[in-house]
C-alpha positions as CSV (number, residue, x, y, z in Angstrom):
1,M,-10.8,18.4,6.6
2,T,-9.8,17.2,10.0
3,A,-8.8,13.9,11.4
4,T,-11.1,11.9,13.7
5,A,-9.8,10.0,16.7
6,D,-8.7,7.1,14.5
7,G,-6.7,9.3,12.2
8,R,-9.2,9.3,9.3
9,L,-10.3,12.5,7.6
10,D,-13.7,14.0,8.1
11,P,-14.8,15.1,4.7
12,Q,-17.4,17.5,6.0
13,Y,-14.9,19.7,7.9
14,D,-13.7,23.0,6.4
15,P,-10.0,23.7,7.3
16,E,-9.2,26.7,9.3
17,P,-5.9,27.9,10.9
18,A,-5.0,26.9,14.4
19,A,-6.2,29.5,16.9
20,E,-3.8,29.8,19.8
21,S,-3.7,33.6,20.2
22,T,-4.1,36.7,18.2
23,T,-0.4,37.1,17.8
24,E,0.0,33.5,16.6
25,E,-2.9,33.8,14.2
26,A,-1.3,36.8,12.6
27,E,2.0,34.9,12.4
28,R,0.3,31.9,10.8
29,D,-1.6,34.1,8.3
30,N,1.7,35.9,7.5
31,P,4.5,33.5,8.5
32,A,7.1,36.2,7.6
33,S,6.0,38.1,10.7
34,A,7.1,35.3,13.0
35,T,10.1,36.1,15.2
36,T,12.0,33.1,13.9
37,T,11.2,30.0,11.8
38,A,12.4,28.0,14.8
39,D,9.8,29.5,17.1
40,L,7.1,28.7,14.6
41,A,8.4,25.2,14.1
42,A,8.5,24.6,17.9
43,R,4.9,25.7,18.4
44,T,3.8,23.6,15.4
45,L,5.6,20.6,16.7
46,E,4.2,20.9,20.2
47,R,0.6,20.7,18.9
48,A,1.4,17.8,16.5
49,V,3.1,15.8,19.3
50,D,0.2,16.3,21.6
51,H,-2.2,15.1,18.9
52,L,-0.1,12.1,18.0
53,L,0.3,11.0,21.6
54,G,-3.5,11.2,21.9
55,L,-4.0,8.7,19.1
56,Q,-2.0,5.9,20.7
57,D,-4.0,2.9,21.7
58,D,-3.8,1.7,25.3
59,A,-2.1,-1.4,24.0
60,G,0.8,0.7,22.7
61,W,0.1,0.8,18.9
62,W,-0.9,3.5,16.5
63,K,-3.1,2.9,13.4
64,G,-4.5,5.3,10.9
65,N,-7.1,4.1,8.5
66,L,-5.8,3.0,5.1
67,E,-7.9,4.4,2.2
68,T,-7.7,3.0,-1.3
69,N,-10.6,3.1,-3.8
70,V,-14.2,1.9,-4.1
71,T,-13.3,-1.4,-5.8
72,M,-12.7,-2.7,-2.3
73,D,-16.3,-1.8,-1.3
74,A,-17.9,-3.0,-4.5
75,E,-16.1,-6.4,-4.3
76,D,-17.2,-6.8,-0.7
77,L,-20.8,-6.5,-1.8
78,L,-20.2,-8.9,-4.7
79,L,-18.5,-11.4,-2.4
80,R,-21.5,-11.3,-0.1
81,Q,-23.9,-11.7,-3.0
82,F,-21.9,-14.7,-4.2
83,L,-22.0,-16.3,-0.8
84,G,-25.6,-15.4,-0.1
85,I,-24.9,-13.3,3.0
86,R,-25.4,-9.7,1.8
87,T,-27.6,-7.7,4.1
88,E,-29.7,-4.7,3.3
89,E,-27.9,-2.6,6.0
90,Q,-24.4,-3.4,4.6
91,T,-25.7,-2.7,1.1
92,R,-27.2,0.6,2.0
93,A,-24.2,1.9,3.9
94,T,-21.7,0.7,1.3
95,G,-23.8,2.2,-1.5
96,D,-23.9,5.5,0.3
97,W,-20.1,5.5,0.5
98,I,-19.6,4.6,-3.1
99,R,-22.0,7.3,-4.2
100,S,-20.2,9.8,-2.1
101,Q,-16.9,9.0,-4.0
102,Q,-18.4,9.5,-7.5
103,Q,-16.9,12.3,-9.5
104,P,-19.1,15.0,-11.2
105,D,-18.6,13.3,-14.6
106,G,-20.1,10.1,-13.2
107,T,-16.9,8.1,-12.9
108,W,-14.7,6.9,-10.1
109,A,-10.9,7.3,-9.7
110,T,-8.4,5.2,-7.9
111,F,-6.9,8.1,-6.0
112,Y,-8.0,11.6,-4.8
113,G,-8.1,14.0,-7.7
114,G,-7.1,11.3,-10.2
115,P,-8.5,10.7,-13.7
116,P,-11.5,8.4,-14.3
117,E,-10.7,4.7,-14.1
118,L,-12.7,2.3,-16.2
119,S,-12.6,-0.8,-14.1
120,A,-13.3,1.1,-10.9
121,T,-16.3,2.7,-12.6
122,V,-17.6,-0.6,-13.8
123,E,-17.3,-2.2,-10.3
124,A,-18.8,0.8,-8.6
125,Y,-21.7,0.9,-11.0
126,V,-22.5,-2.8,-10.5
127,A,-22.4,-2.3,-6.7
128,L,-24.8,0.6,-6.9
129,K,-27.1,-1.5,-9.0
130,L,-27.0,-4.2,-6.3
131,A,-27.9,-1.4,-3.9
132,G,-31.0,-0.7,-5.9
133,D,-30.0,2.4,-7.9
134,D,-32.1,3.0,-11.0
135,P,-30.0,2.7,-14.2
136,Q,-31.9,5.7,-15.5
137,A,-30.9,7.9,-12.6
138,P,-28.6,10.7,-13.8
139,H,-25.6,9.5,-11.8
140,M,-25.9,6.0,-13.2
141,R,-26.5,7.2,-16.8
142,R,-23.3,9.2,-16.6
143,A,-21.3,6.3,-15.3
144,A,-22.7,3.9,-17.9
145,G,-22.0,6.4,-20.6
146,Y,-18.4,6.7,-19.6
147,V,-18.0,2.9,-19.6
148,R,-19.5,2.5,-23.1
149,E,-17.4,5.4,-24.5
150,H,-14.2,3.8,-23.2
151,G,-14.6,0.3,-24.5
152,G,-17.3,-1.2,-22.2
153,I,-16.8,-4.1,-19.9
154,A,-14.6,-5.7,-22.6
155,A,-11.9,-3.1,-22.0
156,S,-11.9,-3.5,-18.2
157,R,-9.1,-5.4,-16.3
158,V,-9.1,-9.1,-15.9
159,F,-10.0,-9.0,-12.2
160,T,-13.1,-6.9,-12.9
161,R,-14.3,-9.4,-15.6
162,I,-13.6,-12.3,-13.1
163,W,-16.0,-10.7,-10.7
164,L,-18.6,-10.3,-13.4
165,A,-18.0,-13.9,-14.6
166,L,-19.1,-15.2,-11.2
167,F,-22.6,-14.0,-12.1
168,G,-22.7,-14.7,-15.8
169,W,-22.1,-11.1,-16.8
170,W,-18.9,-12.2,-18.6
171,P,-18.1,-15.6,-20.1
172,W,-15.3,-17.6,-18.4
173,D,-14.1,-18.6,-21.9
174,R,-13.2,-15.0,-22.5
175,L,-10.9,-14.9,-19.5
176,P,-7.3,-16.0,-19.3
177,E,-7.0,-19.6,-18.1
178,L,-5.2,-20.2,-14.8
179,P,-4.9,-23.9,-14.1
180,P,-4.5,-25.1,-10.5
181,E,-1.7,-27.4,-11.7
182,I,0.6,-24.4,-11.5
183,I,0.9,-25.2,-7.8
184,L,2.6,-28.5,-8.7
185,L,5.4,-26.8,-10.6
186,P,8.8,-27.1,-8.8
187,R,10.6,-24.0,-7.8
188,Q,13.2,-24.4,-10.5
189,V,10.5,-24.1,-13.3
190,P,9.7,-20.7,-14.7
191,L,6.2,-19.4,-13.6
192,N,5.9,-21.5,-10.5
193,I,4.0,-19.8,-7.8
194,Y,7.2,-18.5,-6.2
195,S,8.0,-16.6,-9.4
196,F,5.3,-14.2,-8.3
197,G,5.5,-11.6,-5.5
198,C,3.9,-12.7,-2.3
199,W,0.8,-10.6,-2.7
200,A,0.3,-12.0,-6.3
201,R,1.0,-15.6,-5.3
202,Q,-1.5,-15.4,-2.4
203,T,-4.1,-14.2,-4.9
204,I,-3.3,-16.5,-7.8
205,V,-3.4,-19.8,-5.8
206,P,-7.1,-19.4,-4.8
207,L,-7.9,-18.0,-8.2
208,T,-6.7,-21.2,-9.9
209,V,-9.4,-23.0,-7.9
210,V,-12.0,-20.5,-9.0
211,S,-10.8,-20.8,-12.6
212,A,-11.0,-24.6,-12.4
213,H,-14.6,-24.5,-11.1
214,R,-15.9,-21.6,-13.2
215,P,-18.9,-20.9,-11.0
216,V,-21.9,-18.9,-12.1
217,R,-24.4,-17.6,-9.6
218,E,-27.8,-16.3,-10.8
219,A,-27.5,-12.7,-11.8
220,P,-30.0,-10.3,-10.2
221,F,-30.0,-8.1,-13.3
222,D,-28.3,-7.7,-16.6
223,L,-25.5,-5.2,-17.6
224,T,-26.4,-4.7,-21.2
225,E,-26.0,-0.9,-20.8
226,L,-22.3,-1.4,-20.1
227,H,-21.4,-3.0,-23.4
228,T,-20.2,-0.8,-26.3
229,N,-22.0,-3.1,-28.7
230,P,-24.8,-5.1,-27.1
231,D,-25.0,-7.3,-30.2
232,D,-21.3,-8.3,-29.7
233,P,-20.8,-7.9,-26.0
234,F,-17.9,-10.4,-25.7
235,P,-15.6,-9.5,-28.6
236,T,-12.6,-11.7,-29.4
237,R,-9.3,-9.8,-29.5
238,P,-6.9,-10.7,-32.3
239,F,-3.7,-12.4,-31.3
240,A,-0.4,-10.5,-31.2
241,A,2.4,-11.5,-33.5
242,P,3.7,-15.0,-32.6
243,Y,7.2,-13.8,-32.2
244,T,6.3,-11.4,-29.3
245,W,5.9,-12.4,-25.7
246,D,2.2,-11.3,-25.9
247,G,1.7,-13.5,-28.9
248,V,3.4,-16.5,-27.2
249,F,1.4,-16.3,-24.0
250,E,-1.9,-15.7,-25.9
251,R,-1.4,-18.9,-27.8
252,L,-0.4,-20.7,-24.6
253,D,-3.6,-19.5,-23.0
254,R,-5.6,-21.0,-25.9
255,L,-3.9,-24.4,-25.2
256,L,-4.8,-24.1,-21.5
257,H,-8.4,-23.4,-22.4
258,L,-8.4,-26.7,-24.3
259,Y,-6.8,-28.4,-21.3
260,H,-9.6,-27.1,-19.1
261,R,-12.1,-29.0,-21.1
262,L,-10.2,-32.3,-20.9
263,P,-7.8,-32.1,-17.9
264,V,-5.9,-35.1,-16.5
265,R,-8.4,-35.9,-13.8
266,P,-6.0,-37.3,-11.2
267,L,-3.6,-34.4,-11.7
268,R,-6.4,-31.9,-11.4
269,R,-7.7,-33.5,-8.2
270,N,-4.2,-33.5,-6.7
271,A,-3.7,-29.9,-7.7
272,L,-6.9,-28.8,-6.1
273,Q,-6.1,-30.6,-2.9
274,Q,-2.6,-29.0,-2.8
275,A,-4.1,-25.6,-3.5
276,A,-6.6,-26.0,-0.6
277,R,-3.9,-27.1,1.7
278,W,-1.7,-24.2,0.7
279,I,-4.5,-21.7,1.3
280,I,-5.5,-23.1,4.7
281,D,-1.9,-23.3,5.9
282,R,-1.6,-19.6,5.2
283,Q,-4.7,-18.3,7.0
284,E,-3.5,-15.9,9.6
285,A,-4.6,-15.8,13.3
286,D,-7.1,-13.0,12.6
287,G,-8.7,-15.2,9.9
288,C,-7.4,-13.1,7.0
289,W,-4.8,-14.1,4.3
290,G,-1.7,-12.1,3.9
291,G,-3.4,-9.2,5.7
292,I,-4.7,-7.9,2.4
293,Q,-8.1,-7.9,0.7
294,P,-7.5,-9.7,-2.7
295,P,-6.2,-13.0,-1.2
296,A,-8.8,-13.0,1.4
297,V,-11.8,-12.7,-0.9
298,Y,-10.6,-15.2,-3.4
299,S,-9.6,-17.6,-0.7
300,L,-13.1,-17.6,0.7
301,I,-14.6,-18.1,-2.7
302,A,-12.1,-20.9,-3.5
303,L,-12.7,-22.8,-0.2
304,H,-16.4,-22.4,-0.6
305,L,-16.2,-24.0,-4.1
306,L,-14.2,-26.8,-2.6
307,G,-17.0,-27.6,-0.2
308,Y,-16.3,-25.6,2.9
309,E,-19.6,-24.4,4.4
310,L,-20.0,-20.9,5.8
311,D,-20.1,-22.3,9.3
312,H,-16.7,-24.1,8.9
313,P,-14.1,-22.5,11.3
314,V,-11.9,-21.5,8.4
315,M,-14.7,-19.7,6.6
316,K,-16.1,-18.1,9.8
317,A,-12.7,-16.7,10.7
318,G,-12.2,-15.4,7.2
319,L,-15.5,-13.6,7.1
320,A,-15.1,-12.2,10.6
321,A,-11.8,-10.7,9.5
322,F,-13.6,-8.5,7.1
323,D,-15.6,-7.0,10.0
324,N,-12.2,-5.8,11.4
325,F,-11.4,-4.2,8.0
326,T,-14.7,-2.3,7.9
327,V,-14.9,1.4,8.7
328,H,-18.2,3.0,9.7
329,T,-18.3,6.8,9.3
330,D,-20.2,9.3,11.3
331,E,-22.4,9.8,8.3
332,G,-23.5,6.2,8.3
333,H,-21.3,5.2,5.4
334,R,-19.4,1.9,5.3
335,W,-16.1,1.2,3.5
336,I,-13.4,-1.5,3.5
337,E,-9.7,-1.1,4.2
338,A,-7.7,-3.1,1.8
339,C,-5.1,-3.7,4.5
340,Q,-4.2,-2.4,8.0
341,S,-0.9,-0.8,9.0
342,P,-0.5,-0.9,12.8
343,V,3.2,-2.1,12.8
344,W,4.2,0.4,10.2
345,D,2.3,3.3,11.8
346,T,3.6,2.4,15.3
347,C,7.3,2.3,14.4
348,L,7.0,5.5,12.4
349,A,5.2,7.2,15.3
350,A,7.8,6.1,17.7
351,I,10.6,7.4,15.4
352,A,8.7,10.7,15.1
353,L,8.2,11.2,18.8
354,S,11.9,10.3,19.4
355,D,12.8,12.9,16.8
356,A,10.5,15.4,18.5
357,G,12.6,15.1,21.7
358,L,10.5,12.8,23.9
359,P,12.6,11.2,26.6
360,R,13.8,7.8,25.5
361,D,11.9,6.2,28.5
362,H,8.7,8.1,27.9
363,P,5.7,5.8,28.8
364,A,4.3,6.1,25.3
365,L,7.5,4.9,23.7
366,V,7.9,2.1,26.2
367,R,4.3,0.9,25.5
368,A,5.0,1.1,21.8
369,A,8.2,-1.0,22.3
370,D,6.4,-3.6,24.3
371,W,3.8,-3.9,21.6
372,M,6.3,-4.1,18.8
373,L,8.3,-6.7,20.7
374,D,5.2,-8.9,21.0
375,E,4.7,-8.5,17.2
376,E,8.1,-10.0,16.3
377,I,7.7,-13.0,14.0
378,T,9.8,-16.0,14.9
379,K,8.2,-18.5,12.6
380,R,9.3,-19.3,9.1
381,G,7.2,-18.1,6.2
382,D,7.2,-18.1,2.4
383,W,10.5,-16.1,2.5
384,A,12.3,-19.3,3.6
385,V,11.7,-20.9,0.2
386,Q,14.6,-18.7,-1.0
387,R,16.5,-18.5,2.3
388,P,16.0,-22.0,3.9
389,K,18.9,-21.6,6.3
390,L,18.1,-18.1,7.5
391,G,16.8,-17.6,11.0
392,A,13.5,-15.9,11.6
393,G,13.2,-12.5,13.2
394,G,11.2,-9.9,11.3
395,W,8.0,-7.8,11.5
396,A,5.0,-7.6,9.3
397,F,2.9,-4.7,8.3
398,E,-0.4,-5.8,9.9
399,F,-1.7,-7.0,13.2
400,D,-1.5,-10.7,12.1
401,N,0.5,-11.7,9.1
402,D,3.1,-14.1,10.4
403,N,3.6,-15.8,7.0
404,Y,4.8,-12.6,5.4
405,P,7.1,-10.4,7.5
406,D,8.6,-7.6,5.3
407,I,12.0,-6.0,5.1
408,D,10.8,-2.4,5.1
409,D,8.8,-2.8,8.4
410,T,11.6,-4.8,10.0
411,A,14.1,-2.0,9.2
412,E,11.9,0.7,10.6
413,V,11.0,-1.3,13.7
414,V,14.7,-1.9,14.4
415,L,15.3,1.9,13.9
416,S,12.5,2.7,16.4
417,L,13.4,0.1,19.0
418,R,17.0,1.3,19.2
419,R,15.8,4.7,20.2
420,I,13.8,3.5,23.2
421,K,15.1,3.0,26.7
422,H,13.2,-0.1,27.8
423,P,13.2,-1.5,31.3
424,D,14.4,-4.8,29.8
425,P,17.2,-3.7,27.5
426,G,18.3,-7.3,26.9
427,R,14.9,-8.0,25.3
428,I,15.3,-5.0,22.9
429,D,18.9,-6.0,22.1
430,A,17.9,-9.6,21.2
431,A,15.0,-8.6,19.0
432,V,17.1,-5.9,17.2
433,R,19.9,-8.5,16.6
434,R,17.5,-11.0,15.1
435,G,15.8,-8.3,13.0
436,I,19.2,-7.1,11.6
437,E,20.3,-10.6,10.9
438,W,17.1,-11.5,9.1
439,T,17.1,-8.3,7.1
440,L,20.7,-8.6,5.9
441,G,20.0,-12.2,5.1
442,M,17.3,-11.1,2.7
443,Q,19.7,-9.2,0.5
444,S,19.2,-9.8,-3.3
445,K,22.2,-10.7,-5.4
446,N,22.4,-7.2,-6.9
447,G,23.1,-5.8,-3.4
448,A,19.7,-4.3,-2.8
449,W,16.6,-5.3,-0.9
450,A,13.0,-5.9,-2.0
451,A,9.9,-5.8,0.3
452,F,9.2,-9.5,0.9
453,D,11.3,-11.8,-1.2
454,V,14.8,-12.3,-2.5
455,D,15.7,-12.1,-6.2
456,N,12.0,-12.1,-7.2
457,T,13.0,-10.3,-10.4
458,S,11.9,-12.4,-13.4
459,T,9.7,-10.4,-15.7
460,L,8.0,-13.4,-17.2
461,P,5.0,-13.2,-14.8
462,N,4.3,-9.7,-15.9
463,K,3.8,-10.9,-19.5
464,L,1.0,-13.4,-18.7
465,P,-2.4,-12.3,-20.1
466,F,-3.8,-12.8,-16.6
467,C,-1.5,-10.2,-14.9
468,D,-3.0,-6.9,-15.8
469,F,-3.9,-6.0,-12.2
470,G,-0.7,-4.3,-11.1
471,E,2.8,-5.3,-10.1
472,V,3.1,-9.1,-9.7
473,I,6.8,-9.3,-8.9
474,D,8.9,-7.9,-6.0
475,P,12.2,-6.5,-7.3
476,P,14.5,-4.5,-5.0
477,S,13.7,-0.8,-4.6
478,A,15.6,2.3,-3.6
479,D,13.3,3.2,-0.7
480,V,13.4,-0.3,1.0
481,T,17.2,-0.5,0.3
482,A,17.7,2.9,1.8
483,H,15.8,2.0,5.0
484,V,17.9,-1.1,5.4
485,V,21.1,0.9,4.9
486,E,19.9,3.5,7.5
487,M,19.0,0.7,10.0
488,A,22.4,-1.1,9.7
489,A,24.5,2.1,9.6
490,G,22.7,3.3,12.7
491,A,23.7,0.0,14.4
492,G,27.4,0.7,13.5
493,M,27.5,-1.5,10.4
494,A,28.1,1.2,7.8
495,N,31.3,-0.6,6.7
496,D,29.8,-4.0,6.5
497,P,30.4,-5.3,3.0
498,R,26.7,-6.0,2.5
499,I,25.8,-2.4,3.4
500,R,28.5,-1.1,1.1
501,R,27.0,-3.1,-1.7
502,G,23.6,-1.6,-0.9
503,I,25.0,1.9,-1.0
504,E,26.7,1.2,-4.3
505,W,23.4,0.0,-5.7
506,L,21.6,3.1,-4.5
507,L,24.2,5.4,-6.1
508,R,23.9,3.5,-9.4
509,E,20.1,3.7,-9.3
510,Q,20.0,7.5,-9.0
511,E,18.0,9.0,-11.9
512,E,19.9,11.4,-14.2
513,D,18.0,14.4,-12.8
514,G,19.1,13.5,-9.2
515,S,16.0,11.8,-7.9
516,W,15.3,8.2,-6.9
517,F,12.2,6.2,-7.9
518,G,9.9,5.6,-5.0
519,R,8.3,2.1,-5.1
520,W,6.2,2.2,-1.9
521,G,5.6,5.9,-1.6
522,T,4.8,8.7,-4.1
523,N,7.2,8.9,-5.8
524,Y,10.4,10.6,-6.6
525,I,10.0,12.8,-3.5
526,Y,9.6,9.6,-1.4
527,G,12.7,8.1,-3.1
528,V,14.9,11.1,-2.3
529,G,13.3,11.4,1.2
530,S,14.3,7.8,1.9
531,V,17.8,7.7,0.3
532,L,19.4,10.9,1.5
533,P,18.9,10.2,5.3
534,A,20.3,6.7,4.7
535,L,23.4,8.0,2.9
536,A,24.0,10.5,5.6
537,E,23.7,7.8,8.3
538,A,26.2,5.7,6.3
539,G,28.7,8.5,6.3
540,I,28.4,9.7,2.7
541,P,29.4,13.4,2.9
542,D,27.1,16.2,2.0
543,S,29.5,17.2,-0.8
544,H,29.1,13.9,-2.6
545,P,27.9,14.5,-6.2
546,A,24.9,12.3,-5.8
547,V,23.8,14.2,-2.7
548,R,24.2,17.6,-4.4
549,R,22.2,16.4,-7.4
550,A,19.4,15.2,-5.2
551,V,19.4,18.5,-3.3
552,R,19.2,20.5,-6.5
553,W,16.3,18.3,-7.7
554,L,14.3,19.0,-4.5
555,E,15.0,22.7,-4.7
556,R,13.8,22.8,-8.3
557,H,10.6,21.0,-7.4
558,Q,9.6,23.1,-4.4
559,N,6.1,24.6,-4.9
560,A,5.6,28.4,-4.9
561,D,3.7,28.0,-1.5
562,G,6.9,26.5,0.1
563,G,5.6,22.9,0.2
564,W,6.3,19.9,-1.9
565,G,3.8,17.6,-3.6
566,E,3.8,14.9,-6.3
567,D,0.8,13.4,-8.1
568,M,0.4,9.6,-8.7
569,R,0.6,10.3,-12.4
570,S,4.3,10.5,-12.1
571,Y,4.4,6.7,-12.2
572,T,3.2,6.8,-15.8
573,D,4.2,10.2,-17.0
574,R,7.7,11.5,-16.0
575,S,6.6,15.1,-16.6
576,W,4.7,14.8,-13.3
577,A,7.8,13.9,-11.3
578,G,7.9,16.1,-8.3
579,R,4.8,18.0,-9.3
580,G,1.5,18.2,-7.4
581,T,-0.4,19.9,-4.7
582,S,1.7,20.5,-1.6
583,T,1.0,17.8,1.0
584,A,2.2,17.5,4.6
585,S,3.8,14.1,4.2
586,Q,5.7,14.9,1.0
587,T,6.8,18.3,2.3
588,A,8.1,16.4,5.4
589,W,10.0,13.9,3.2
590,A,11.7,16.7,1.3
591,L,12.7,18.4,4.5
592,M,14.0,15.2,6.0
593,A,16.2,14.8,2.8
594,L,17.4,18.4,2.8
595,L,18.2,18.3,6.5
596,A,20.1,15.0,6.1
597,A,22.2,16.7,3.4
598,G,23.1,19.5,5.7
599,E,20.8,22.1,4.2
600,R,19.5,24.9,6.4
601,G,18.7,27.6,3.9
602,A,15.7,29.2,2.3
603,A,14.2,26.1,0.9
604,V,14.1,24.4,4.3
605,D,12.7,27.5,6.0
606,R,9.9,27.9,3.4
607,G,9.0,24.2,3.9
608,V,8.9,24.5,7.7
609,R,6.7,27.6,7.4
610,W,4.4,25.9,5.0
611,L,3.9,23.1,7.6
612,A,3.2,25.8,10.3
613,A,0.8,27.7,8.1
614,T,-1.3,24.7,7.1
615,Q,-1.5,22.9,10.4
616,L,-5.1,22.3,11.7
617,P,-6.3,23.4,15.1
618,E,-6.0,20.0,16.7
619,G,-2.4,19.6,15.5
620,T,-2.6,17.5,12.4
621,W,-2.8,18.4,8.7
622,D,-5.4,18.1,5.9
623,E,-4.2,15.6,3.4
624,P,-6.9,14.0,1.1
625,E,-4.2,13.4,-1.5
626,F,-2.8,9.8,-1.7
627,T,0.9,9.6,-1.1
628,G,1.3,5.9,-0.5
629,T,1.8,3.2,-3.1
630,G,0.7,-0.4,-3.3
631,F,1.3,-1.0,-7.0
632,P,2.8,2.0,-8.9
633,W,-0.2,3.7,-10.6
634,D,-2.5,0.7,-10.4
635,F,-3.1,0.8,-6.6
636,S,-2.7,3.9,-4.6
637,I,-3.0,4.4,-0.8
638,N,-3.8,7.2,1.6
639,Y,-2.1,6.4,4.9
640,N,-4.1,8.6,7.3
641,L,-1.2,8.9,9.7
642,Y,1.4,10.0,7.2
643,R,0.2,13.6,7.4
644,L,1.1,13.6,11.1
645,V,4.1,11.3,11.7
646,F,6.3,12.6,9.0
647,P,5.9,16.3,9.8
648,V,6.6,15.5,13.4
649,T,9.8,13.8,12.3
650,A,10.8,16.6,10.0
651,L,10.1,19.4,12.5
652,G,11.9,17.5,15.3
653,R,15.0,17.1,13.1
654,Y,14.8,20.7,12.0
655,L,14.9,21.8,15.7
656,G,17.7,19.3,16.5
657,R,15.7,17.5,19.1
658,S,16.2,13.9,17.8
659,G,16.9,11.3,20.5
660,G,18.0,8.8,17.9
């Protein structure tokens, strides 16, 4: 497969080696014949840099498409069906895409090469039925058979059953209750909305409105074939023991169902008004909410239920935002990005090009800096609930997400800006200073950093019957903490007490085998690839026991072909740690870690040669595997620029060209 101009893979392309010359083809087919690994790396890097430069937008940013799974596309059709705006063309193109992603056994997975996933299969099946697919068609029969064999709709996740409840395919009484009065709980009370991670809170608030209204649109068909027992399609599950958390919350949920029937009317009205105000206040400039799909779709449904017509400016802007999240392929398919990553892609691309040896004042880097500077967020967002006295000065992940800057993006943007020689250095210095101050001010009390919030670590939200859709809290992670340490140490703050606490936390968090858990990338390879460069920047010597253990772990997990890879299954099965098909991004992470630890031996040479041997003619790499993480195991991501920016970084550092 090859990448199109926007960084997305063309699934119809058969990979072939780069064809530069007869000599080079021979070297690439048999890397051992190359004069030196450095020569091979230099030629590989040159092609990759040229390709990366060609992907930059005239405005200065880079953006690769962000692939997730077909639930995004199925839910888009269901949203449009609910609002009465689904078109035949949208339905046809989306149905074609969903069909193209079906596995031979009739199921859908949530990541490339992954196992069948029940909820994704249910939602994809319903979407194809909306698209007019005959339930008796072989591909539909296979899908329905899998669903029935694995518990039917009743065994699917809560979010899937909420979508089905909107059309009467599942009863609201058989769903966990989520009262809008939760928005009235003060911050000091457990399970207030700020007990949840920002992505969960943005989703839960509109869902409380939906739960209060319990809407049901006329269903265009039935789903009898997806029930294990059509005579008992909505089975009641027995309660867990009352002395367990599950048992406590299940019984609390029953009480909330009773309250739904007889709510305190003034309190309910006040809660719905507060929820509407909260939702509208957090709509971004592009019309979206939080820059991600779940809050956006549920916010549109919630506001519509509260009386907002489709031609209301808030609704029009929200629906228009989905047009910007829509990808149309050359084959006529249509799919939806769950999110967009221009800030993240741009700062990583700038770091990569700097590592590749581009002059610090190269026009591409200056354009990138100008764009990133314009993206700085100087308004206060939800993070200020925990840090009311902290000044603003961070960056978000998306084009427009001013309410939710994140620590990871801010750290990497600062790292990239400090590498660029800008014609207005004072502007760079001021933005860098604000970014560092904001980031350090978001340190959690254990000395580490999370993605969006401070001390968002209570596990109570995870125990709610409603919360089976992935991670709902935002505890500190090794990868984010490492990026902050690397940023601050690079700015001369390695001995700052806050950074020393972060380093101590990282050393405590190392796994017994020498790896680190990767929260936002897959998985232990990403953890090690984040931490070792940070420790090196902070002055931790190569001989430190933690560094040596991590190096040995990487060497043990190098694949026979010379690359590294790790499957998403490592999040649920430790035996998968460091195991998987070699990928360009994960091989680059391993190389970045080894190089930071001072390694220049056989493992590094074999990794570099793997990158050279697998590069595509246009300079990028084939990587259908998902190596990014939204929620560990529950929501996986293929960042289409990872396969390019990280190899450029690794090869540039291998050749010693870094301008950082």
